[in-house]
PDB file of N, CA, C and O in Angstrom:
ATOM      1  N   MET A   1     -38.018  -7.442  25.409  1.00  0.00           N
ATOM      2  CA  MET A   1     -37.583  -7.866  24.107  1.00  0.00           C
ATOM      3  C   MET A   1     -36.327  -7.082  23.704  1.00  0.00           C
ATOM      4  O   MET A   1     -36.261  -5.866  23.882  1.00  0.00           O
ATOM      5  N   THR A   2     -35.355  -7.779  23.170  1.00  0.00           N
ATOM      6  CA  THR A   2     -34.111  -7.155  22.756  1.00  0.00           C
ATOM      7  C   THR A   2     -34.311  -6.370  21.473  1.00  0.00           C
ATOM      8  O   THR A   2     -34.940  -6.841  20.526  1.00  0.00           O
ATOM      9  N   GLN A   3     -33.763  -5.168  21.464  1.00  0.00           N
ATOM     10  CA  GLN A   3     -33.816  -4.360  20.258  1.00  0.00           C
ATOM     11  C   GLN A   3     -32.426  -4.301  19.652  1.00  0.00           C
ATOM     12  O   GLN A   3     -31.432  -4.170  20.366  1.00  0.00           O
ATOM     13  N   TYR A   4     -32.362  -4.395  18.361  1.00  0.00           N
ATOM     14  CA  TYR A   4     -31.100  -4.329  17.659  1.00  0.00           C
ATOM     15  C   TYR A   4     -31.034  -3.038  16.870  1.00  0.00           C
ATOM     16  O   TYR A   4     -32.013  -2.618  16.253  1.00  0.00           O
ATOM     17  N   TYR A   5     -29.882  -2.424  16.897  1.00  0.00           N
ATOM     18  CA  TYR A   5     -29.666  -1.191  16.169  1.00  0.00           C
ATOM     19  C   TYR A   5     -28.620  -1.449  15.097  1.00  0.00           C
ATOM     20  O   TYR A   5     -27.537  -1.963  15.376  1.00  0.00           O
ATOM     21  N   TYR A   6     -28.951  -1.093  13.899  1.00  0.00           N
ATOM     22  CA  TYR A   6     -28.046  -1.304  12.780  1.00  0.00           C
ATOM     23  C   TYR A   6     -27.592   0.047  12.262  1.00  0.00           C
ATOM     24  O   TYR A   6     -28.401   0.951  12.053  1.00  0.00           O
ATOM     25  N   HIS A   7     -26.316   0.172  12.061  1.00  0.00           N
ATOM     26  CA  HIS A   7     -25.796   1.376  11.436  1.00  0.00           C
ATOM     27  C   HIS A   7     -24.700   0.980  10.461  1.00  0.00           C
ATOM     28  O   HIS A   7     -24.034  -0.044  10.617  1.00  0.00           O
ATOM     29  N   GLY A   8     -24.538   1.808   9.471  1.00  0.00           N
ATOM     30  CA  GLY A   8     -23.575   1.514   8.418  1.00  0.00           C
ATOM     31  C   GLY A   8     -22.140   1.570   8.910  1.00  0.00           C
ATOM     32  O   GLY A   8     -21.849   2.055  10.003  1.00  0.00           O
ATOM     33  N   TRP A   9     -21.273   1.069   8.085  1.00  0.00           N
ATOM     34  CA  TRP A   9     -19.842   1.060   8.377  1.00  0.00           C
ATOM     35  C   TRP A   9     -19.202   2.294   7.754  1.00  0.00           C
ATOM     36  O   TRP A   9     -19.463   2.622   6.596  1.00  0.00           O
ATOM     37  N   THR A  10     -18.374   2.966   8.521  1.00  0.00           N
ATOM     38  CA  THR A  10     -17.624   4.091   7.975  1.00  0.00           C
ATOM     39  C   THR A  10     -16.374   3.568   7.278  1.00  0.00           C
ATOM     40  O   THR A  10     -15.977   2.418   7.464  1.00  0.00           O
ATOM     41  N   VAL A  11     -15.769   4.419   6.483  1.00  0.00           N
ATOM     42  CA  VAL A  11     -14.526   4.059   5.802  1.00  0.00           C
ATOM     43  C   VAL A  11     -13.439   3.751   6.841  1.00  0.00           C
ATOM     44  O   VAL A  11     -12.638   2.836   6.653  1.00  0.00           O
ATOM     45  N   GLN A  12     -13.418   4.512   7.923  1.00  0.00           N
ATOM     46  CA  GLN A  12     -12.424   4.305   8.972  1.00  0.00           C
ATOM     47  C   GLN A  12     -12.617   2.953   9.666  1.00  0.00           C
ATOM     48  O   GLN A  12     -11.644   2.266   9.976  1.00  0.00           O
ATOM     49  N   GLU A  13     -13.871   2.576   9.907  1.00  0.00           N
ATOM     50  CA  GLU A  13     -14.145   1.282  10.529  1.00  0.00           C
ATOM     51  C   GLU A  13     -13.751   0.137   9.609  1.00  0.00           C
ATOM     52  O   GLU A  13     -13.186  -0.860  10.058  1.00  0.00           O
ATOM     53  N   GLU A  14     -14.044   0.279   8.335  1.00  0.00           N
ATOM     54  CA  GLU A  14     -13.656  -0.760   7.376  1.00  0.00           C
ATOM     55  C   GLU A  14     -12.142  -0.899   7.322  1.00  0.00           C
ATOM     56  O   GLU A  14     -11.618  -2.011   7.257  1.00  0.00           O
ATOM     57  N   GLN A  15     -11.435   0.231   7.348  1.00  0.00           N
ATOM     58  CA  GLN A  15      -9.975   0.200   7.297  1.00  0.00           C
ATOM     59  C   GLN A  15      -9.409  -0.463   8.556  1.00  0.00           C
ATOM     60  O   GLN A  15      -8.462  -1.245   8.474  1.00  0.00           O
ATOM     61  N   LYS A  16      -9.984  -0.154   9.710  1.00  0.00           N
ATOM     62  CA  LYS A  16      -9.529  -0.758  10.967  1.00  0.00           C
ATOM     63  C   LYS A  16      -9.760  -2.267  10.942  1.00  0.00           C
ATOM     64  O   LYS A  16      -8.893  -3.037  11.356  1.00  0.00           O
ATOM     65  N   LEU A  17     -10.920  -2.685  10.462  1.00  0.00           N
ATOM     66  CA  LEU A  17     -11.221  -4.107  10.336  1.00  0.00           C
ATOM     67  C   LEU A  17     -10.214  -4.771   9.409  1.00  0.00           C
ATOM     68  O   LEU A  17      -9.684  -5.837   9.721  1.00  0.00           O
ATOM     69  N   ALA A  18      -9.952  -4.148   8.280  1.00  0.00           N
ATOM     70  CA  ALA A  18      -8.988  -4.706   7.319  1.00  0.00           C
ATOM     71  C   ALA A  18      -7.594  -4.775   7.925  1.00  0.00           C
ATOM     72  O   ALA A  18      -6.879  -5.756   7.720  1.00  0.00           O
ATOM     73  N   ASP A  19      -7.199  -3.752   8.666  1.00  0.00           N
ATOM     74  CA  ASP A  19      -5.878  -3.759   9.298  1.00  0.00           C
ATOM     75  C   ASP A  19      -5.731  -4.925  10.268  1.00  0.00           C
ATOM     76  O   ASP A  19      -4.724  -5.633  10.256  1.00  0.00           O
ATOM     77  N   VAL A  20      -6.738  -5.114  11.099  1.00  0.00           N
ATOM     78  CA  VAL A  20      -6.707  -6.222  12.069  1.00  0.00           C
ATOM     79  C   VAL A  20      -6.646  -7.560  11.344  1.00  0.00           C
ATOM     80  O   VAL A  20      -5.857  -8.434  11.703  1.00  0.00           O
ATOM     81  N   MET A  21      -7.472  -7.713  10.336  1.00  0.00           N
ATOM     82  CA  MET A  21      -7.540  -8.994   9.624  1.00  0.00           C
ATOM     83  C   MET A  21      -6.261  -9.281   8.845  1.00  0.00           C
ATOM     84  O   MET A  21      -5.722 -10.384   8.933  1.00  0.00           O
ATOM     85  N   LEU A  22      -5.773  -8.314   8.091  1.00  0.00           N
ATOM     86  CA  LEU A  22      -4.592  -8.543   7.256  1.00  0.00           C
ATOM     87  C   LEU A  22      -3.344  -8.800   8.098  1.00  0.00           C
ATOM     88  O   LEU A  22      -2.539  -9.672   7.772  1.00  0.00           O
ATOM     89  N   LEU A  23      -3.188  -8.041   9.177  1.00  0.00           N
ATOM     90  CA  LEU A  23      -2.045  -8.257  10.069  1.00  0.00           C
ATOM     91  C   LEU A  23      -2.135  -9.632  10.719  1.00  0.00           C
ATOM     92  O   LEU A  23      -1.145 -10.360  10.783  1.00  0.00           O
ATOM     93  N   GLY A  24      -3.310  -9.980  11.194  1.00  0.00           N
ATOM     94  CA  GLY A  24      -3.507 -11.282  11.836  1.00  0.00           C
ATOM     95  C   GLY A  24      -3.320 -12.440  10.877  1.00  0.00           C
ATOM     96  O   GLY A  24      -2.731 -13.458  11.239  1.00  0.00           O
ATOM     97  N   LEU A  25      -3.812 -12.296   9.670  1.00  0.00           N
ATOM     98  CA  LEU A  25      -3.645 -13.357   8.675  1.00  0.00           C
ATOM     99  C   LEU A  25      -2.175 -13.513   8.297  1.00  0.00           C
ATOM    100  O   LEU A  25      -1.706 -14.627   8.068  1.00  0.00           O
ATOM    101  N   ALA A  26      -1.451 -12.404   8.233  1.00  0.00           N
ATOM    102  CA  ALA A  26      -0.016 -12.469   7.937  1.00  0.00           C
ATOM    103  C   ALA A  26       0.728 -13.203   9.048  1.00  0.00           C
ATOM    104  O   ALA A  26       1.747 -13.848   8.799  1.00  0.00           O
ATOM    105  N   GLU A  27       0.217 -13.102  10.270  1.00  0.00           N
ATOM    106  CA  GLU A  27       0.814 -13.796  11.416  1.00  0.00           C
ATOM    107  C   GLU A  27       0.219 -15.189  11.601  1.00  0.00           C
ATOM    108  O   GLU A  27       0.515 -15.871  12.583  1.00  0.00           O
ATOM    109  N   ARG A  28      -0.619 -15.608  10.654  1.00  0.00           N
ATOM    110  CA  ARG A  28      -1.231 -16.930  10.620  1.00  0.00           C
ATOM    111  C   ARG A  28      -2.112 -17.219  11.846  1.00  0.00           C
ATOM    112  O   ARG A  28      -2.128 -18.334  12.368  1.00  0.00           O
ATOM    113  N   LYS A  29      -2.842 -16.190  12.290  1.00  0.00           N
ATOM    114  CA  LYS A  29      -3.777 -16.354  13.402  1.00  0.00           C
ATOM    115  C   LYS A  29      -5.118 -16.843  12.867  1.00  0.00           C
ATOM    116  O   LYS A  29      -5.415 -16.674  11.684  1.00  0.00           O
ATOM    117  N   LYS A  30      -5.913 -17.437  13.718  1.00  0.00           N
ATOM    118  CA  LYS A  30      -7.229 -17.946  13.330  1.00  0.00           C
ATOM    119  C   LYS A  30      -8.192 -16.792  13.094  1.00  0.00           C
ATOM    120  O   LYS A  30      -8.223 -15.820  13.849  1.00  0.00           O
ATOM    121  N   THR A  31      -8.974 -16.920  12.034  1.00  0.00           N
ATOM    122  CA  THR A  31      -9.906 -15.843  11.693  1.00  0.00           C
ATOM    123  C   THR A  31     -10.944 -15.608  12.790  1.00  0.00           C
ATOM    124  O   THR A  31     -11.340 -14.468  13.034  1.00  0.00           O
ATOM    125  N   THR A  32     -11.382 -16.669  13.445  1.00  0.00           N
ATOM    126  CA  THR A  32     -12.383 -16.482  14.509  1.00  0.00           C
ATOM    127  C   THR A  32     -11.825 -15.610  15.626  1.00  0.00           C
ATOM    128  O   THR A  32     -12.552 -14.798  16.198  1.00  0.00           O
ATOM    129  N   GLU A  33     -10.551 -15.770  15.940  1.00  0.00           N
ATOM    130  CA  GLU A  33      -9.935 -14.940  16.978  1.00  0.00           C
ATOM    131  C   GLU A  33      -9.779 -13.503  16.495  1.00  0.00           C
ATOM    132  O   GLU A  33      -9.940 -12.560  17.271  1.00  0.00           O
ATOM    133  N   LEU A  34      -9.470 -13.341  15.224  1.00  0.00           N
ATOM    134  CA  LEU A  34      -9.316 -11.996  14.664  1.00  0.00           C
ATOM    135  C   LEU A  34     -10.638 -11.247  14.656  1.00  0.00           C
ATOM    136  O   LEU A  34     -10.665 -10.040  14.895  1.00  0.00           O
ATOM    137  N   PHE A  35     -11.735 -11.944  14.384  1.00  0.00           N
ATOM    138  CA  PHE A  35     -13.052 -11.300  14.420  1.00  0.00           C
ATOM    139  C   PHE A  35     -13.368 -10.820  15.835  1.00  0.00           C
ATOM    140  O   PHE A  35     -13.979  -9.766  16.010  1.00  0.00           O
ATOM    141  N   LYS A  36     -12.960 -11.578  16.834  1.00  0.00           N
ATOM    142  CA  LYS A  36     -13.181 -11.172  18.231  1.00  0.00           C
ATOM    143  C   LYS A  36     -12.383  -9.917  18.564  1.00  0.00           C
ATOM    144  O   LYS A  36     -12.891  -9.005  19.217  1.00  0.00           O
ATOM    145  N   VAL A  37     -11.129  -9.874  18.113  1.00  0.00           N
ATOM    146  CA  VAL A  37     -10.279  -8.704  18.351  1.00  0.00           C
ATOM    147  C   VAL A  37     -10.879  -7.473  17.670  1.00  0.00           C
ATOM    148  O   VAL A  37     -10.988  -6.410  18.281  1.00  0.00           O
ATOM    149  N   ALA A  38     -11.261  -7.623  16.421  1.00  0.00           N
ATOM    150  CA  ALA A  38     -11.849  -6.512  15.671  1.00  0.00           C
ATOM    151  C   ALA A  38     -13.141  -6.033  16.326  1.00  0.00           C
ATOM    152  O   ALA A  38     -13.380  -4.830  16.426  1.00  0.00           O
ATOM    153  N   ALA A  39     -13.965  -6.963  16.768  1.00  0.00           N
ATOM    154  CA  ALA A  39     -15.234  -6.600  17.400  1.00  0.00           C
ATOM    155  C   ALA A  39     -15.002  -5.774  18.657  1.00  0.00           C
ATOM    156  O   ALA A  39     -15.704  -4.793  18.904  1.00  0.00           O
ATOM    157  N   LYS A  40     -14.020  -6.172  19.442  1.00  0.00           N
ATOM    158  CA  LYS A  40     -13.714  -5.439  20.670  1.00  0.00           C
ATOM    159  C   LYS A  40     -13.208  -4.032  20.349  1.00  0.00           C
ATOM    160  O   LYS A  40     -13.599  -3.064  21.001  1.00  0.00           O
ATOM    161  N   GLU A  41     -12.342  -3.925  19.348  1.00  0.00           N
ATOM    162  CA  GLU A  41     -11.777  -2.624  18.988  1.00  0.00           C
ATOM    163  C   GLU A  41     -12.808  -1.696  18.351  1.00  0.00           C
ATOM    164  O   GLU A  41     -12.744  -0.478  18.520  1.00  0.00           O
ATOM    165  N   LEU A  42     -13.753  -2.274  17.621  1.00  0.00           N
ATOM    166  CA  LEU A  42     -14.737  -1.465  16.908  1.00  0.00           C
ATOM    167  C   LEU A  42     -16.056  -1.284  17.661  1.00  0.00           C
ATOM    168  O   LEU A  42     -16.894  -0.481  17.252  1.00  0.00           O
ATOM    169  N   GLY A  43     -16.244  -2.011  18.740  1.00  0.00           N
ATOM    170  CA  GLY A  43     -17.492  -1.906  19.482  1.00  0.00           C
ATOM    171  C   GLY A  43     -18.664  -2.495  18.724  1.00  0.00           C
ATOM    172  O   GLY A  43     -19.788  -2.001  18.814  1.00  0.00           O
ATOM    173  N   ARG A  44     -18.393  -3.555  17.976  1.00  0.00           N
ATOM    174  CA  ARG A  44     -19.419  -4.245  17.203  1.00  0.00           C
ATOM    175  C   ARG A  44     -19.398  -5.717  17.589  1.00  0.00           C
ATOM    176  O   ARG A  44     -18.518  -6.174  18.319  1.00  0.00           O
ATOM    177  N   SER A  45     -20.385  -6.449  17.083  1.00  0.00           N
ATOM    178  CA  SER A  45     -20.430  -7.874  17.381  1.00  0.00           C
ATOM    179  C   SER A  45     -19.430  -8.624  16.505  1.00  0.00           C
ATOM    180  O   SER A  45     -19.043  -8.157  15.434  1.00  0.00           O
ATOM    181  N   THR A  46     -19.030  -9.780  16.980  1.00  0.00           N
ATOM    182  CA  THR A  46     -18.130 -10.638  16.218  1.00  0.00           C
ATOM    183  C   THR A  46     -18.757 -11.003  14.887  1.00  0.00           C
ATOM    184  O   THR A  46     -18.092 -10.995  13.851  1.00  0.00           O
ATOM    185  N   TYR A  47     -20.026 -11.319  14.921  1.00  0.00           N
ATOM    186  CA  TYR A  47     -20.752 -11.710  13.714  1.00  0.00           C
ATOM    187  C   TYR A  47     -20.806 -10.557  12.712  1.00  0.00           C
ATOM    188  O   TYR A  47     -20.678 -10.779  11.508  1.00  0.00           O
ATOM    189  N   SER A  48     -20.992  -9.337  13.196  1.00  0.00           N
ATOM    190  CA  SER A  48     -21.030  -8.167  12.335  1.00  0.00           C
ATOM    191  C   SER A  48     -19.682  -7.969  11.632  1.00  0.00           C
ATOM    192  O   SER A  48     -19.629  -7.681  10.436  1.00  0.00           O
ATOM    193  N   CYS A  49     -18.607  -8.128  12.387  1.00  0.00           N
ATOM    194  CA  CYS A  49     -17.267  -8.004  11.809  1.00  0.00           C
ATOM    195  C   CYS A  49     -17.013  -9.099  10.780  1.00  0.00           C
ATOM    196  O   CYS A  49     -16.428  -8.851   9.726  1.00  0.00           O
ATOM    197  N   GLN A  50     -17.449 -10.291  11.091  1.00  0.00           N
ATOM    198  CA  GLN A  50     -17.268 -11.407  10.165  1.00  0.00           C
ATOM    199  C   GLN A  50     -18.010 -11.137   8.853  1.00  0.00           C
ATOM    200  O   GLN A  50     -17.439 -11.287   7.773  1.00  0.00           O
ATOM    201  N   ASN A  51     -19.252 -10.747   8.948  1.00  0.00           N
ATOM    202  CA  ASN A  51     -20.040 -10.464   7.745  1.00  0.00           C
ATOM    203  C   ASN A  51     -19.435  -9.337   6.928  1.00  0.00           C
ATOM    204  O   ASN A  51     -19.360  -9.429   5.703  1.00  0.00           O
ATOM    205  N   ARG A  52     -19.001  -8.272   7.596  1.00  0.00           N
ATOM    206  CA  ARG A  52     -18.441  -7.138   6.870  1.00  0.00           C
ATOM    207  C   ARG A  52     -17.121  -7.520   6.202  1.00  0.00           C
ATOM    208  O   ARG A  52     -16.848  -7.103   5.077  1.00  0.00           O
ATOM    209  N   TRP A  53     -16.303  -8.314   6.899  1.00  0.00           N
ATOM    210  CA  TRP A  53     -15.025  -8.720   6.316  1.00  0.00           C
ATOM    211  C   TRP A  53     -15.244  -9.500   5.018  1.00  0.00           C
ATOM    212  O   TRP A  53     -14.538  -9.275   4.034  1.00  0.00           O
ATOM    213  N   TYR A  54     -16.203 -10.401   5.010  1.00  0.00           N
ATOM    214  CA  TYR A  54     -16.441 -11.174   3.800  1.00  0.00           C
ATOM    215  C   TYR A  54     -17.032 -10.310   2.681  1.00  0.00           C
ATOM    216  O   TYR A  54     -16.918 -10.658   1.506  1.00  0.00           O
ATOM    217  N   ASP A  55     -17.664  -9.185   3.041  1.00  0.00           N
ATOM    218  CA  ASP A  55     -18.158  -8.254   2.032  1.00  0.00           C
ATOM    219  C   ASP A  55     -17.027  -7.425   1.406  1.00  0.00           C
ATOM    220  O   ASP A  55     -17.061  -7.134   0.210  1.00  0.00           O
ATOM    221  N   ILE A  56     -16.026  -7.044   2.213  1.00  0.00           N
ATOM    222  CA  ILE A  56     -14.976  -6.140   1.733  1.00  0.00           C
ATOM    223  C   ILE A  56     -13.640  -6.832   1.483  1.00  0.00           C
ATOM    224  O   ILE A  56     -12.687  -6.196   1.032  1.00  0.00           O
ATOM    225  N   LYS A  57     -13.566  -8.093   1.764  1.00  0.00           N
ATOM    226  CA  LYS A  57     -12.306  -8.842   1.715  1.00  0.00           C
ATOM    227  C   LYS A  57     -11.564  -8.692   0.384  1.00  0.00           C
ATOM    228  O   LYS A  57     -10.365  -8.414   0.373  1.00  0.00           O
ATOM    229  N   GLU A  58     -12.255  -8.872  -0.715  1.00  0.00           N
ATOM    230  CA  GLU A  58     -11.608  -8.824  -2.026  1.00  0.00           C
ATOM    231  C   GLU A  58     -10.965  -7.464  -2.290  1.00  0.00           C
ATOM    232  O   GLU A  58      -9.873  -7.385  -2.854  1.00  0.00           O
ATOM    233  N   ARG A  59     -11.637  -6.415  -1.886  1.00  0.00           N
ATOM    234  CA  ARG A  59     -11.115  -5.062  -2.112  1.00  0.00           C
ATOM    235  C   ARG A  59      -9.783  -4.851  -1.387  1.00  0.00           C
ATOM    236  O   ARG A  59      -8.852  -4.270  -1.945  1.00  0.00           O
ATOM    237  N   PHE A  60      -9.700  -5.323  -0.148  1.00  0.00           N
ATOM    238  CA  PHE A  60      -8.489  -5.123   0.633  1.00  0.00           C
ATOM    239  C   PHE A  60      -7.415  -6.163   0.343  1.00  0.00           C
ATOM    240  O   PHE A  60      -6.225  -5.868   0.446  1.00  0.00           O
ATOM    241  N   MET A  61      -7.816  -7.359  -0.012  1.00  0.00           N
ATOM    242  CA  MET A  61      -6.832  -8.393  -0.323  1.00  0.00           C
ATOM    243  C   MET A  61      -6.097  -8.057  -1.614  1.00  0.00           C
ATOM    244  O   MET A  61      -4.908  -8.351  -1.736  1.00  0.00           O
ATOM    245  N   SER A  62      -6.771  -7.454  -2.566  1.00  0.00           N
ATOM    246  CA  SER A  62      -6.123  -7.097  -3.825  1.00  0.00           C
ATOM    247  C   SER A  62      -5.079  -5.990  -3.614  1.00  0.00           C
ATOM    248  O   SER A  62      -4.089  -5.932  -4.343  1.00  0.00           O
ATOM    249  N   LYS A  63      -5.290  -5.119  -2.628  1.00  0.00           N
ATOM    250  CA  LYS A  63      -4.320  -4.066  -2.315  1.00  0.00           C
ATOM    251  C   LYS A  63      -3.098  -4.640  -1.607  1.00  0.00           C
ATOM    252  O   LYS A  63      -1.989  -4.127  -1.756  1.00  0.00           O
ATOM    253  N   ALA A  64      -3.305  -5.709  -0.834  1.00  0.00           N
ATOM    254  CA  ALA A  64      -2.232  -6.290  -0.032  1.00  0.00           C
ATOM    255  C   ALA A  64      -1.232  -7.082  -0.855  1.00  0.00           C
ATOM    256  O   ALA A  64      -0.092  -7.272  -0.431  1.00  0.00           O
ATOM    257  N   VAL A  65      -1.648  -7.547  -2.031  1.00  0.00           N
ATOM    258  CA  VAL A  65      -0.780  -8.394  -2.853  1.00  0.00           C
ATOM    259  C   VAL A  65       0.248  -7.608  -3.595  1.00  0.00           C
ATOM    260  O   VAL A  65       1.052  -8.181  -4.330  1.00  0.00           O
TER     261      VAL A  65
END
């Protein structure tokens, strides 16, 4: 049986995720591809990155404007 381990996101991980997403969105890349890139860089699942991005998106998008 597969076991899943959950651990919280650090501030550094959130910042890295935001950097990947904001840069990619500025270059008009597809979000699904950006989640894959972030997952590889952070050592997390694509789904985990997607969920976290939608949780923190407003905080980082307001800084980018």
